TILUM-298831 format. One record per atom (N, C-alpha, C): residue number from 0; residue in three letters; atom name; y, x, z. Coordinates in steps of 0.001 Angstrom, whole numbers. Layout:
! TILUM-298831
ATOM     i    aa   at         v         u         w
ATOM   NUM   ALA   CA         Y         X         Z
...
This chain:
! TILUM-298831
ATOM     i    aa   at         v         u         w
ATOM     0   MET    N    120825    -60199    -63540
ATOM     0   MET   CA    120635    -61512    -64088
ATOM     0   MET    C    119930    -62380    -63032
ATOM     1   THR    N    120580    -63462    -62699
ATOM     1   THR   CA    119957    -64392    -61702
ATOM     1   THR    C    118888    -65230    -62408
ATOM     2   LYS    N    118101    -65920    -61573
ATOM     2   LYS   CA    117049    -66751    -62160
ATOM     2   LYS    C    117655    -67873    -63009
ATOM     3   ASP    N    118769    -68424    -62568
ATOM     3   ASP   CA    119429    -69467    -63330
ATOM     3   ASP    C    119939    -68926    -64687
ATOM     4   GLU    N    120477    -67713    -64672
ATOM     4   GLU   CA    120947    -67086    -65918
ATOM     4   GLU    C    119752    -66812    -66846
ATOM     5   TRP    N    118640    -66390    -66250
ATOM     5   TRP   CA    117402    -66132    -67021
ATOM     5   TRP    C    116970    -67444    -67744
ATOM     6   LEU    N    116966    -68530    -67020
ATOM     6   LEU   CA    116529    -69804    -67556
ATOM     6   LEU    C    117452    -70352    -68633
ATOM     7   LYS    N    118717    -69961    -68626
ATOM     7   LYS   CA    119670    -70437    -69592
ATOM     7   LYS    C    119980    -69439    -70683
ATOM     8   CYS    N    119523    -68238    -70536
ATOM     8   CYS   CA    119862    -67171    -71479
ATOM     8   CYS    C    119437    -67489    -72909
ATOM     9   LYS    N    120285    -67223    -73855
ATOM     9   LYS   CA    119998    -67467    -75293
ATOM     9   LYS    C    119795    -66181    -76071
ATOM    10   ASN    N    119635    -65077    -75324
ATOM    10   ASN   CA    119480    -63775    -75995
ATOM    10   ASN    C    118233    -63072    -75397
ATOM    11   ALA    N    117166    -63133    -76130
ATOM    11   ALA   CA    115869    -62532    -75684
ATOM    11   ALA    C    116020    -61063    -75454
ATOM    12   SER    N    116804    -60360    -76264
ATOM    12   SER   CA    116943    -58922    -76080
ATOM    12   SER    C    117581    -58566    -74740
ATOM    13   LEU    N    118582    -59344    -74333
ATOM    13   LEU   CA    119177    -59118    -73015
ATOM    13   LEU    C    118149    -59384    -71908
ATOM    14   MET    N    117334    -60368    -72108
ATOM    14   MET   CA    116298    -60691    -71100
ATOM    14   MET    C    115300    -59562    -70981
ATOM    15   ILE    N    114879    -59016    -72140
ATOM    15   ILE   CA    113951    -57873    -72153
ATOM    15   ILE    C    114588    -56656    -71510
ATOM    16   GLU    N    115844    -56413    -71856
ATOM    16   GLU   CA    116567    -55296    -71257
ATOM    16   GLU    C    116592    -55447    -69704
ATOM    17   PHE    N    116819    -56672    -69272
ATOM    17   PHE   CA    116838    -56935    -67824
ATOM    17   PHE    C    115476    -56688    -67156
ATOM    18   ILE    N    114420    -57181    -67744
ATOM    18   ILE   CA    113118    -57017    -67044
ATOM    18   ILE    C    112715    -55557    -66984
ATOM    19   TRP    N    113190    -54710    -67910
ATOM    19   TRP   CA    112868    -53264    -67821
ATOM    19   TRP    C    113642    -52580    -66704
ATOM    20   THR    N    114539    -53304    -66062
ATOM    20   THR   CA    115251    -52727    -64885
ATOM    20   THR    C    114626    -53201    -63601
ATOM    21   GLN    N    113565    -54000    -63700
ATOM    21   GLN   CA    112920    -54589    -62526
ATOM    21   GLN    C    111494    -54048    -62408
ATOM    22   GLU    N    110948    -54160    -61206
ATOM    22   GLU   CA    109539    -53787    -60981
ATOM    22   GLU    C    108642    -54896    -61542
ATOM    23   PRO    N    107505    -54563    -62048
ATOM    23   PRO   CA    106886    -53237    -62144
ATOM    23   PRO    C    107280    -52462    -63409
ATOM    24   TYR    N    108093    -53120    -64241
ATOM    24   TYR   CA    108458    -52500    -65560
ATOM    24   TYR    C    109193    -51168    -65413
ATOM    25   ILE    N    110142    -51101    -64474
ATOM    25   ILE   CA    110925    -49889    -64353
ATOM    25   ILE    C    110044    -48684    -63945
ATOM    26   SER    N    109043    -48956    -63103
ATOM    26   SER   CA    108157    -47847    -62702
ATOM    26   SER    C    107348    -47329    -63904
ATOM    27   VAL    N    106921    -48268    -64765
ATOM    27   VAL   CA    106155    -47870    -65941
ATOM    27   VAL    C    107089    -47073    -66870
ATOM    28   ALA    N    108302    -47578    -67059
ATOM    28   ALA   CA    109230    -46860    -67957
ATOM    28   ALA    C    109488    -45449    -67485
ATOM    29   LYS    N    109611    -45242    -66199
ATOM    29   LYS   CA    109859    -43891    -65638
ATOM    29   LYS    C    108700    -42985    -65903
ATOM    30   LYS    N    107486    -43499    -65863
ATOM    30   LYS   CA    106308    -42650    -66104
ATOM    30   LYS    C    106263    -42154    -67556
ATOM    31   PHE    N    106907    -42883    -68486
ATOM    31   PHE   CA    106862    -42548    -69867
ATOM    31   PHE    C    108190    -42107    -70459
ATOM    32   GLU    N    109108    -41670    -69589
ATOM    32   GLU   CA    110418    -41229    -70075
ATOM    32   GLU    C    110302    -40043    -71000
ATOM    33   VAL    N    109421    -39144    -70691
ATOM    33   VAL   CA    109271    -37915    -71508
ATOM    33   VAL    C    108011    -38057    -72340
ATOM    34   TYR    N    108157    -37726    -73629
ATOM    34   TYR   CA    106992    -37785    -74537
ATOM    34   TYR    C    106752    -36426    -75091
ATOM    35   PRO    N    105569    -35947    -75200
ATOM    35   PRO   CA    104347    -36564    -74689
ATOM    35   PRO    C    104209    -36338    -73189
ATOM    36   ASN    N    103354    -37122    -72571
ATOM    36   ASN   CA    103114    -36954    -71156
ATOM    36   ASN    C    101615    -37124    -70864
ATOM    37   SER    N    101255    -36946    -69656
ATOM    37   SER   CA     99819    -36980    -69324
ATOM    37   SER    C     99339    -38372    -68899
ATOM    38   GLU    N    100227    -39328    -68862
ATOM    38   GLU   CA     99853    -40689    -68455
ATOM    38   GLU    C     99131    -41372    -69641
ATOM    39   ASN    N     98147    -42204    -69280
ATOM    39   ASN   CA     97448    -42994    -70276
ATOM    39   ASN    C     98084    -44386    -70261
ATOM    40   TRP    N     98679    -44782    -71348
ATOM    40   TRP   CA     99357    -46069    -71407
ATOM    40   TRP    C     98433    -47247    -71130
ATOM    41   MET    N     97151    -47075    -71426
ATOM    41   MET   CA     96188    -48133    -71163
ATOM    41   MET    C     96106    -48491    -69679
ATOM    42   ASP    N     96429    -47522    -68819
ATOM    42   ASP   CA     96403    -47778    -67383
ATOM    42   ASP    C     97476    -48752    -66935
ATOM    43   TYR    N     98460    -48990    -67795
ATOM    43   TYR   CA     99609    -49837    -67493
ATOM    43   TYR    C     99647    -51094    -68381
ATOM    44   LEU    N     98600    -51305    -69094
ATOM    44   LEU   CA     98552    -52418    -70047
ATOM    44   LEU    C     98766    -53775    -69394
ATOM    45   SER    N     98279    -53927    -68176
ATOM    45   SER   CA     98462    -55225    -67495
ATOM    45   SER    C     99894    -55547    -67268
ATOM    46   VAL    N    100745    -54563    -67081
ATOM    46   VAL   CA    102162    -54784    -66893
ATOM    46   VAL    C    102789    -55218    -68206
ATOM    47   GLU    N    102417    -54585    -69302
ATOM    47   GLU   CA    103037    -54853    -70633
ATOM    47   GLU    C    102402    -55982    -71380
ATOM    48   MET    N    101263    -56476    -70930
ATOM    48   MET   CA    100534    -57500    -71707
ATOM    48   MET    C    101399    -58771    -71991
ATOM    49   PRO    N    102154    -59278    -71034
ATOM    49   PRO   CA    102960    -60438    -71375
ATOM    49   PRO    C    103973    -60180    -72499
ATOM    50   LEU    N    104588    -59034    -72489
ATOM    50   LEU   CA    105523    -58680    -73583
ATOM    50   LEU    C    104744    -58474    -74890
ATOM    51   PHE    N    103594    -57825    -74822
ATOM    51   PHE   CA    102765    -57629    -76025
ATOM    51   PHE    C    102461    -58993    -76654
ATOM    52   GLN    N    102014    -59935    -75835
ATOM    52   GLN   CA    101703    -61280    -76335
ATOM    52   GLN    C    102904    -61965    -76885
ATOM    53   PHE    N    104062    -61758    -76245
ATOM    53   PHE   CA    105294    -62327    -76753
ATOM    53   PHE    C    105647    -61776    -78125
ATOM    54   TYR    N    105557    -60479    -78301
ATOM    54   TYR   CA    105882    -59868    -79596
ATOM    54   TYR    C    104932    -60354    -80688
ATOM    55   LEU    N    103652    -60432    -80334
ATOM    55   LEU   CA    102689    -60941    -81313
ATOM    55   LEU    C    102989    -62412    -81673
ATOM    56   SER    N    103302    -63193    -80691
ATOM    56   SER   CA    103646    -64591    -80955
ATOM    56   SER    C    104910    -64703    -81783
ATOM    57   SER    N    105844    -63791    -81542
ATOM    57   SER   CA    107093    -63757    -82311
ATOM    57   SER    C    106777    -63469    -83778
ATOM    58   CYS    N    105797    -62615    -84021
ATOM    58   CYS   CA    105361    -62362    -85408
ATOM    58   CYS    C    104786    -63627    -86047
ATOM    59   ARG    N    104085    -64422    -85259
ATOM    59   ARG   CA    103540    -65659    -85777
ATOM    59   ARG    C    104659    -66614    -86190
ATOM    60   SER    N    105764    -66562    -85444
ATOM    60   SER   CA    106893    -67456    -85789
ATOM    60   SER    C    107634    -67052    -87050
ATOM    61   ILE    N    107415    -65818    -87521
ATOM    61   ILE   CA    108015    -65364    -88748
ATOM    61   ILE    C    106940    -65035    -89799
ATOM    62   TRP    N    105790    -65635    -89635
ATOM    62   TRP   CA    104604    -65371    -90482
ATOM    62   TRP    C    104933    -65389    -91977
ATOM    63   SER    N    105748    -66335    -92393
ATOM    63   SER   CA    106064    -66493    -93809
ATOM    63   SER    C    106885    -65281    -94359
ATOM    64   LEU    N    107511    -64526    -93445
ATOM    64   LEU   CA    108263    -63338    -93859
ATOM    64   LEU    C    107366    -62120    -93947
ATOM    65   LEU    N    106166    -62211    -93390
ATOM    65   LEU   CA    105207    -61071    -93491
ATOM    65   LEU    C    104429    -61276    -94798
ATOM    66   THR    N    104985    -60779    -95859
ATOM    66   THR   CA    104514    -61066    -97218
ATOM    66   THR    C    103283    -60328    -97599
ATOM    67   GLN    N    102893    -59324    -96850
ATOM    67   GLN   CA    101732    -58510    -97225
ATOM    67   GLN    C    100573    -58737    -96292
ATOM    68   GLU    N     99432    -58805    -96851
ATOM    68   GLU   CA     98192    -59048    -96097
ATOM    68   GLU    C     98023    -57994    -95032
ATOM    69   GLU    N     98381    -56764    -95267
ATOM    69   GLU   CA     98227    -55692    -94259
ATOM    69   GLU    C     98997    -55998    -92983
ATOM    70   SER    N    100212    -56531    -93108
ATOM    70   SER   CA    101008    -56859    -91940
ATOM    70   SER    C    100334    -57955    -91145
ATOM    71   ARG    N     99883    -58992    -91848
ATOM    71   ARG   CA     99231    -60104    -91186
ATOM    71   ARG    C     97923    -59701    -90513
ATOM    72   LYS    N     97158    -58910    -91218
ATOM    72   LYS   CA     95864    -58471    -90655
ATOM    72   LYS    C     96113    -57602    -89400
ATOM    73   GLY    N     97156    -56817    -89433
ATOM    73   GLY   CA     97483    -55966    -88278
ATOM    73   GLY    C     97774    -56830    -87024
ATOM    74   ILE    N     98534    -57893    -87241
ATOM    74   ILE   CA     98825    -58779    -86131
ATOM    74   ILE    C     97552    -59476    -85637
ATOM    75   GLU    N     96719    -59911    -86576
ATOM    75   GLU   CA     95477    -60540    -86192
ATOM    75   GLU    C     94561    -59574    -85430
ATOM    76   LEU    N     94499    -58318    -85828
ATOM    76   LEU   CA     93740    -57342    -85101
ATOM    76   LEU    C     94285    -57154    -83669
ATOM    77   ALA    N     95590    -57031    -83550
ATOM    77   ALA   CA     96186    -56903    -82229
ATOM    77   ALA    C     95908    -58112    -81338
ATOM    78   GLU    N     95955    -59318    -81943
ATOM    78   GLU   CA     95609    -60520    -81204
ATOM    78   GLU    C     94159    -60482    -80758
ATOM    79   GLY    N     93289    -59955    -81598
ATOM    79   GLY   CA     91881    -59792    -81240
ATOM    79   GLY    C     91729    -58818    -80082
ATOM    80   PHE    N     92548    -57766    -80059
ATOM    80   PHE   CA     92543    -56860    -78916
ATOM    80   PHE    C     92935    -57569    -77631
ATOM    81   VAL    N     93977    -58356    -77718
ATOM    81   VAL   CA     94462    -59119    -76523
ATOM    81   VAL    C     93333    -60041    -76001
ATOM    82   GLU    N     92574    -60611    -76922
ATOM    82   GLU   CA     91489    -61523    -76541
ATOM    82   GLU    C     90218    -60784    -76126
ATOM    83   GLY    N     90205    -59493    -76234
ATOM    83   GLY   CA     89039    -58693    -75875
ATOM    83   GLY    C     87966    -58637    -76941
ATOM    84   LYS    N     88300    -59035    -78166
ATOM    84   LYS   CA     87327    -59081    -79240
ATOM    84   LYS    C     87388    -57845    -80152
ATOM    85   VAL    N     88437    -57046    -80041
ATOM    85   VAL   CA     88656    -55898    -80891
ATOM    85   VAL    C     89009    -54704    -80004
ATOM    86   LYS    N     88457    -53557    -80301
ATOM    86   LYS   CA     88752    -52310    -79565
ATOM    86   LYS    C     90075    -51748    -80071
ATOM    87   TRP    N     90798    -51063    -79159
ATOM    87   TRP   CA     92092    -50521    -79519
ATOM    87   TRP    C     92001    -49521    -80691
ATOM    88   ASP    N     90892    -48798    -80772
ATOM    88   ASP   CA     90738    -47833    -81859
ATOM    88   ASP    C     90862    -48524    -83220
ATOM    89   SER    N     90346    -49711    -83315
ATOM    89   SER   CA     90431    -50474    -84587
ATOM    89   SER    C     91920    -50829    -84893
ATOM    90   VAL    N     92619    -51248    -83863
ATOM    90   VAL   CA     94041    -51579    -84028
ATOM    90   VAL    C     94797    -50347    -84463
ATOM    91   SER    N     94580    -49266    -83725
ATOM    91   SER   CA     95300    -48033    -83991
ATOM    91   SER    C     95008    -47470    -85392
ATOM    92   GLU    N     93749    -47508    -85784
ATOM    92   GLU   CA     93358    -47012    -87112
ATOM    92   GLU    C     94008    -47851    -88253
ATOM    93   TYR    N     94018    -49144    -88035
ATOM    93   TYR   CA     94574    -50050    -89097
ATOM    93   TYR    C     96088    -49992    -89137
ATOM    94   ASN    N     96742    -49524    -88104
ATOM    94   ASN   CA     98190    -49443    -88062
ATOM    94   ASN    C     98759    -48676    -89255
ATOM    95   TRP    N     98013    -47723    -89725
ATOM    95   TRP   CA     98492    -46955    -90894
ATOM    95   TRP    C     98777    -47888    -92059
ATOM    96   HIS    N     97972    -48930    -92258
ATOM    96   HIS   CA     98155    -49894    -93334
ATOM    96   HIS    C     99379    -50766    -93086
ATOM    97   VAL    N     99592    -51149    -91853
ATOM    97   VAL   CA    100739    -51981    -91488
ATOM    97   VAL    C    102042    -51187    -91684
ATOM    98   GLU    N    102053    -49939    -91259
ATOM    98   GLU   CA    103223    -49113    -91447
ATOM    98   GLU    C    103447    -48891    -92970
ATOM    99   GLY    N    102405    -48696    -93711
ATOM    99   GLY   CA    102527    -48570    -95168
ATOM    99   GLY    C    103119    -49774    -95847
ATOM   100   ALA    N    102715    -50969    -95344
ATOM   100   ALA   CA    103280    -52204    -95894
ATOM   100   ALA    C    104773    -52287    -95648
ATOM   101   ALA    N    105200    -51873    -94501
ATOM   101   ALA   CA    106642    -51865    -94204
ATOM   101   ALA    C    107361    -50790    -95035
ATOM   102   PHE    N    106742    -49644    -95138
ATOM   102   PHE   CA    107371    -48531    -95845
ATOM   102   PHE    C    107572    -48814    -97303
ATOM   103   CYS    N    106787    -49693    -97900
ATOM   103   CYS   CA    106954    -49985    -99347
ATOM   103   CYS    C    108343    -50570    -99640
ATOM   104   PHE    N    109001    -51148    -98598
ATOM   104   PHE   CA    110347    -51672    -98792
ATOM   104   PHE    C    111370    -50548    -98771
ATOM   105   ASP    N    111049    -49401    -98170
ATOM   105   ASP   CA    111977    -48296    -98156
ATOM   105   ASP    C    112018    -47523    -99501
ATOM   106   ASP    N    110895    -47448   -100085
ATOM   106   ASP   CA    110747    -46705   -101350
ATOM   106   ASP    C    109859    -47552   -102261
ATOM   107   PRO    N    110435    -48668   -102751
ATOM   107   PRO   CA    109593    -49636   -103476
ATOM   107   PRO    C    108990    -49034   -104747
ATOM   108   PRO    N    107661    -48930   -104762
ATOM   108   PRO   CA    107013    -48432   -105970
ATOM   108   PRO    C    106982    -49494   -107081
ATOM   109   ASP    N    107106    -50748   -106665
ATOM   109   ASP   CA    107026    -51845   -107602
ATOM   109   ASP    C    107975    -52927   -107231
ATOM   110   GLN    N    109259    -52760   -107665
ATOM   110   GLN   CA    110276    -53743   -107295
ATOM   110   GLN    C    109960    -55131   -107821
ATOM   111   GLU    N    109253    -55208   -108933
ATOM   111   GLU   CA    108859    -56550   -109451
ATOM   111   GLU    C    108026    -57323   -108455
ATOM   112   ARG    N    107111    -56612   -107819
ATOM   112   ARG   CA    106255    -57280   -106807
ATOM   112   ARG    C    107106    -57746   -105622
ATOM   113   ILE    N    108039    -56919   -105192
ATOM   113   ILE   CA    108927    -57308   -104065
ATOM   113   ILE    C    109775    -58519   -104475
ATOM   114   ASP    N    110245    -58504   -105720
ATOM   114   ASP   CA    111063    -59653   -106200
ATOM   114   ASP    C    110257    -60935   -106204
ATOM   115   ILE    N    108987    -60870   -106482
ATOM   115   ILE   CA    108120    -62068   -106396
ATOM   115   ILE    C    107995    -62539   -104969
ATOM   116   TRP    N    107803    -61586   -104030
ATOM   116   TRP   CA    107758    -61979   -102605
ATOM   116   TRP    C    109068    -62633   -102195
ATOM   117   ILE    N    110150    -62072   -102629
ATOM   117   ILE   CA    111493    -62654   -102260
ATOM   117   ILE    C    111620    -64061   -102784
ATOM   118   GLN    N    111286    -64277   -104051
ATOM   118   GLN   CA    111321    -65616   -104649
ATOM   118   GLN    C    110440    -66584   -103857
ATOM   119   ASP    N    109231    -66138   -103533
ATOM   119   ASP   CA    108287    -66981   -102841
ATOM   119   ASP    C    108809    -67355   -101463
ATOM   120   VAL    N    109308    -66383   -100713
ATOM   120   VAL   CA    109815    -66658    -99388
ATOM   120   VAL    C    111057    -67528    -99475
ATOM   121   GLU    N    111945    -67257   -100381
ATOM   121   GLU   CA    113156    -68052   -100497
ATOM   121   GLU    C    112882    -69509   -100911
ATOM   122   SER    N    111796    -69714   -101654
ATOM   122   SER   CA    111479    -71083   -102068
ATOM   122   SER    C    110704    -71853   -100972
ATOM   123   HIS    N    110002    -71147   -100095
ATOM   123   HIS   CA    109215    -71843    -99083
ATOM   123   HIS    C    109758    -71748    -97667
ATOM   124   SER    N    110621    -70805    -97397
ATOM   124   SER   CA    111069    -70572    -96006
ATOM   124   SER    C    112628    -70363    -95955
ATOM   125   LEU    N    113328    -71076    -96788
ATOM   125   LEU   CA    114781    -70842    -96849
ATOM   125   LEU    C    115466    -71187    -95515
ATOM   126   ASP    N    115040    -72205    -94816
ATOM   126   ASP   CA    115663    -72523    -93499
ATOM   126   ASP    C    115507    -71372    -92538
ATOM   127   LEU    N    114323    -70811    -92486
ATOM   127   LEU   CA    114094    -69661    -91579
ATOM   127   LEU    C    114948    -68465    -91990
ATOM   128   ILE    N    114963    -68183    -93274
ATOM   128   ILE   CA    115789    -67056    -93786
ATOM   128   ILE    C    117245    -67251    -93417
ATOM   129   ASN    N    117778    -68417    -93671
ATOM   129   ASN   CA    119201    -68678    -93384
ATOM   129   ASN    C    119463    -68595    -91872
ATOM   130   LYS    N    118552    -69109    -91076
ATOM   130   LYS   CA    118726    -69016    -89614
ATOM   130   LYS    C    118785    -67544    -89203
ATOM   131   LEU    N    117875    -66750    -89692
ATOM   131   LEU   CA    117848    -65323    -89281
ATOM   131   LEU    C    119009    -64551    -89845
ATOM   132   LYS    N    119420    -64865    -91029
ATOM   132   LYS   CA    120597    -64205    -91615
ATOM   132   LYS    C    121861    -64515    -90830
ATOM   133   ASN    N    121976    -65742    -90352
ATOM   133   ASN   CA    123156    -66132    -89591
ATOM   133   ASN    C    123200    -65576    -88195
ATOM   134   GLU    N    122058    -65133    -87674
ATOM   134   GLU   CA    122044    -64569    -86329
ATOM   134   GLU    C    122522    -63116    -86324
ATOM   135   GLY    N    122466    -62444    -87441
ATOM   135   GLY   CA    122898    -61044    -87496
ATOM   135   GLY    C    124378    -60903    -87494
ATOM   136   LYS    N    124822    -59686    -87147
ATOM   136   LYS   CA    126246    -59424    -87143
ATOM   136   LYS    C    126774    -58998    -88512
ATOM   137   GLU    N    125837    -58611    -89375
ATOM   137   GLU   CA    126259    -58144    -90697
ATOM   137   GLU    C    125457    -58899    -91755
ATOM   138   GLU    N    125984    -58896    -92963
ATOM   138   GLU   CA    125324    -59529    -94078
ATOM   138   GLU    C    124010    -58795    -94405
ATOM   139   ILE    N    122975    -59565    -94632
ATOM   139   ILE   CA    121673    -58980    -94919
ATOM   139   ILE    C    121026    -59723    -96063
ATOM   140   CYS    N    120450    -58994    -96979
ATOM   140   CYS   CA    119781    -59613    -98139
ATOM   140   CYS    C    118344    -59939    -97716
ATOM   141   THR    N    117691    -60761    -98485
ATOM   141   THR   CA    116333    -61190    -98187
ATOM   141   THR    C    115381    -60017    -98179
ATOM   142   GLN    N    115519    -59076    -99114
ATOM   142   GLN   CA    114671    -57933    -99139
ATOM   142   GLN    C    114759    -57124    -97865
ATOM   143   GLU    N    115963    -56923    -97346
ATOM   143   GLU   CA    116156    -56193    -96100
ATOM   143   GLU    C    115526    -56980    -94932
ATOM   144   LEU    N    115659    -58296    -94949
ATOM   144   LEU   CA    115045    -59124    -93908
ATOM   144   LEU    C    113544    -59005    -93942
ATOM   145   LEU    N    112946    -59016    -95110
ATOM   145   LEU   CA    111519    -58854    -95202
ATOM   145   LEU    C    111064    -57431    -94751
ATOM   146   LYS    N    111851    -56467    -95050
ATOM   146   LYS   CA    111575    -55097    -94563
ATOM   146   LYS    C    111646    -55039    -93053
ATOM   147   GLN    N    112657    -55634    -92448
ATOM   147   GLN   CA    112762    -55625    -90998
ATOM   147   GLN    C    111620    -56415    -90356
ATOM   148   ALA    N    111218    -57498    -90981
ATOM   148   ALA   CA    110061    -58258    -90451
ATOM   148   ALA    C    108784    -57410    -90509
ATOM   149   ALA    N    108612    -56692    -91585
ATOM   149   ALA   CA    107408    -55852    -91710
ATOM   149   ALA    C    107395    -54743    -90686
ATOM   150   TYR    N    108556    -54115    -90445
ATOM   150   TYR   CA    108620    -53065    -89432
ATOM   150   TYR    C    108471    -53651    -88023
ATOM   151   PHE    N    108947    -54902    -87821
ATOM   151   PHE   CA    108742    -55561    -86522
ATOM   151   PHE    C    107263    -55801    -86290
ATOM   152   ALA    N    106545    -56231    -87350
ATOM   152   ALA   CA    105084    -56408    -87204
ATOM   152   ALA    C    104419    -55111    -86845
ATOM   153   ASP    N    104854    -54046    -87475
ATOM   153   ASP   CA    104300    -52688    -87134
ATOM   153   ASP    C    104567    -52374    -85664
ATOM   154   TYR    N    105777    -52619    -85213
ATOM   154   TYR   CA    106141    -52393    -83783
ATOM   154   TYR    C    105308    -53256    -82867
ATOM   155   ALA    N    105232    -54556    -83159
ATOM   155   ALA   CA    104528    -55483    -82301
ATOM   155   ALA    C    103041    -55129    -82194
ATOM   156   MET    N    102462    -54737    -83307
ATOM   156   MET   CA    101050    -54463    -83373
ATOM   156   MET    C    100603    -53363    -82402
ATOM   157   ILE    N    101443    -52311    -82294
ATOM   157   ILE   CA    101078    -51165    -81462
ATOM   157   ILE    C    101951    -51054    -80201
ATOM   158   TYR    N    102688    -52139    -79916
ATOM   158   TYR   CA    103667    -52100    -78830
ATOM   158   TYR    C    103228    -51394    -77534
ATOM   159   PRO    N    102059    -51661    -76985
ATOM   159   PRO   CA    101745    -51042    -75702
ATOM   159   PRO    C    101671    -49527    -75766
ATOM   160   SER    N    101367    -48967    -76911
ATOM   160   SER   CA    101213    -47534    -77029
ATOM   160   SER    C    102511    -46785    -77313
ATOM   161   ILE    N    103574    -47527    -77583
ATOM   161   ILE   CA    104834    -46909    -77951
ATOM   161   ILE    C    105498    -46257    -76746
ATOM   162   GLN    N    106024    -45072    -76951
ATOM   162   GLN   CA    106707    -44345    -75869
ATOM   162   GLN    C    107986    -43770    -76448
ATOM   163   PRO    N    109086    -43645    -75663
ATOM   163   PRO   CA    109242    -44121    -74270
ATOM   163   PRO    C    109203    -45643    -74240
ATOM   164   LYS    N    109078    -46163    -73051
ATOM   164   LYS   CA    108944    -47612    -72823
ATOM   164   LYS    C    110295    -48276    -72691
ATOM   165   GLY    N    110321    -49548    -73028
ATOM   165   GLY   CA    111464    -50409    -72695
ATOM   165   GLY    C    112561    -50544    -73709
ATOM   166   ARG    N    112562    -49758    -74763
ATOM   166   ARG   CA    113659    -49819    -75743
ATOM   166   ARG    C    113166    -50552    -76988
ATOM   167   LEU    N    113906    -51565    -77384
ATOM   167   LEU   CA    113630    -52377    -78566
ATOM   167   LEU    C    114686    -52101    -79647
ATOM   168   ASN    N    114270    -51914    -80857
ATOM   168   ASN   CA    115179    -51684    -81964
ATOM   168   ASN    C    116058    -52933    -82112
ATOM   169   ASP    N    117373    -52745    -82140
ATOM   169   ASP   CA    118295    -53847    -82234
ATOM   169   ASP    C    118067    -54781    -83422
ATOM   170   GLU    N    117600    -54236    -84538
ATOM   170   GLU   CA    117438    -55096    -85703
ATOM   170   GLU    C    116283    -56069    -85579
ATOM   171   TYR    N    115461    -55905    -84518
ATOM   171   TYR   CA    114368    -56837    -84312
ATOM   171   TYR    C    114821    -58049    -83461
ATOM   172   SER    N    115985    -58002    -82897
ATOM   172   SER   CA    116468    -59059    -82004
ATOM   172   SER    C    116439    -60414    -82630
ATOM   173   LYS    N    116738    -60442    -83924
ATOM   173   LYS   CA    116805    -61745    -84637
ATOM   173   LYS    C    115453    -62449    -84689
ATOM   174   PHE    N    114366    -61720    -84450
ATOM   174   PHE   CA    113035    -62301    -84503
ATOM   174   PHE    C    112549    -62827    -83151
ATOM   175   LEU    N    113389    -62681    -82117
ATOM   175   LEU   CA    112975    -62992    -80744
ATOM   175   LEU    C    113632    -64275    -80299
ATOM   176   CYS    N    112814    -65143    -79657
ATOM   176   CYS   CA    113253    -66429    -79161
ATOM   176   CYS    C    113180    -66459    -77647
ATOM   177   PRO    N    114313    -66722    -76976
ATOM   177   PRO   CA    114284    -66723    -75478
ATOM   177   PRO    C    113303    -67680    -74890
ATOM   178   SER    N    113186    -68915    -75437
ATOM   178   SER   CA    112265    -69870    -74850
ATOM   178   SER    C    110803    -69406    -75011
ATOM   179   LEU    N    110516    -68759    -76124
ATOM   179   LEU   CA    109192    -68179    -76320
ATOM   179   LEU    C    108936    -67052    -75303
ATOM   180   LEU    N    109941    -66239    -75092
ATOM   180   LEU   CA    109796    -65158    -74096
ATOM   180   LEU    C    109507    -65717    -72715
ATOM   181   ARG    N    110207    -66819    -72356
ATOM   181   ARG   CA    109969    -67421    -71037
ATOM   181   ARG    C    108550    -67986    -70901
ATOM   182   GLN    N    107893    -68327    -72028
ATOM   182   GLN   CA    106515    -68804    -71977
ATOM   182   GLN    C    105541    -67672    -71565
ATOM   183   PHE    N    105906    -66460    -71895
ATOM   183   PHE   CA    105001    -65307    -71636
ATOM   183   PHE    C    105419    -64481    -70406
ATOM   184   VAL    N    106700    -64396    -70181
ATOM   184   VAL   CA    107220    -63517    -69111
ATOM   184   VAL    C    107989    -64353    -68110
ATOM   185   SER    N    107573    -64297    -66860
ATOM   185   SER   CA    108270    -65003    -65807
ATOM   185   SER    C    109444    -64209    -65327
ATOM   186   TYR    N    110372    -64886    -64681
ATOM   186   TYR   CA    111512    -64221    -64108
ATOM   186   TYR    C    110988    -63228    -63075
ATOM   187   PRO    N    111458    -61988    -63133
ATOM   187   PRO   CA    110927    -60980    -62203
ATOM   187   PRO    C    111247    -61317    -60746
ATOM   188   LEU    N    110255    -61108    -59913
ATOM   188   LEU   CA    110468    -61274    -58485
ATOM   188   LEU    C    111105    -60000    -57940
ATOM   189   ILE    N    112343    -60141    -57527
ATOM   189   ILE   CA    113096    -58974    -57062
ATOM   189   ILE    C    112906    -58776    -55572
């Protein structure tokens, strides 16, 4: 991808895929190809920090789809970590709650509560829902979209610690904005 292509690209997932083929990202990815390994991901946080900030900011852009307080608090904790106000242990420990919030969509213990979230989101964020539904290749219901948003928040919250490095779940692509990515990640110097 040339710099001009980078600046015009309308697919953030392709841009992310590209940067993981460039230095210093590719070197970090190679260190974490095999899991578990002896490398400490914290040693490479400076490389991944721009992407981490991008993913957290992407969560802010879909805040209305994060219907559970646990998801939102998880993102806020991760933002606190980025700002140096929160220790990683607090982020890591709270992640259990964020994952649980996402998991409730897989095995809904209380469908009535989920239906209320769906109604609320559809009444307040219909433009965002329609935009995201139209970006996908397949038909998606609002409940599935909320589930994907919750799992994306879980992913974003602990992004730097995820191994192997460089692979993004395709269903999260709809939550990523190329212009926002360009605000956090510069075109790689080759």
